[in-house]
N, C-alpha and C positions, 0 to 999 in steps of 0.2 A: 616696600614702598610706603612712605609716610603720608598720611592724609591729614586733613585739617583738624581732626579730633586729637591728635597727639600733642604731647607737651615735651619740651626739652629744657633741661636745666644742667647746671654744672655743680659738681661736688668734688671736694678734694679730701684726701686721706693721707695720713702719715703711716709709714710702715717701718718695722724693726725686725730684722732677722734674728731669731733666738739662737741660731747655730753659729753664725759668723760675726754678728754684731753690725752688719751693714744697715744703714738707715736711709730712707728716701721719702719724698713726697710726690704725689701724683694727682693731677686734676683730671676728672673724667667728665665727658659730656654724656648725659643720660637721657635716653629717649623713652618715654612712656607712651605706648600706643595700643591700639586694639586691632586684632586681625579681622578677616572677613566674617568669621564665626562669632565675633563679639568677645573673644578671649583677650584679656590684657596680657601684654608682654613688655619686657624692658630690654633695651640694648645699651651697652656701654661702649664708649669710644675714647681712646687715648692716643695721642700722637697721630691723629688722622685715620686710625684704623679701628675696626671693631675688635673688642677684647672681652674676655670673660669677666663676670662680676668680680670686683676686687674683694668682695666679702665672702667668697665661696672657695677659698683655698689658693691664696696668692703664693707665688714662688719668689724666692730671692733671686734677683738678677745677678748677684755675685757668685753664690755657691750652689744655687738650685734647690736649696732646702724648702720644704713646705712648712717649716716651723716659723711662721711669720706672724707677728702681732700687728693688727690693724688698729689705728687710733685716730682720733679726730685730727683734722689738719692743723698745722702750725706747731705741733709738739716737737717735731724733729728740728725745725728751724729755731725754735726757742732754746732747745738744748744746745744746739751748735753755737748760738749767740752767747749763752751763759758760759760755755766752755772757752770761747775766744776771749771773753771779758775777764773771767776770774781764774782761768786755767783749767787744767784737766779735771773732769768730773767722772769718777769711775762708774 
């Protein structure tokens, strides 16, 4: 349960699977809070449900591989736009 001391923010990341080439972007709602004992903890939410941290071993939604590169948000969208404007980029 969240109390008034917690903070919530949103962060987005780009992902690229190094096994199959699948790319995607995801926005997370991140809750920073403190438990009853004063220990800080973080919860990540995506799509309305709690999920593991995207920084600690993400899985590819297409092939299930753990060989996923995490990058700052926007990189996947910019690469797709460049591909669509100038053609295929290997």
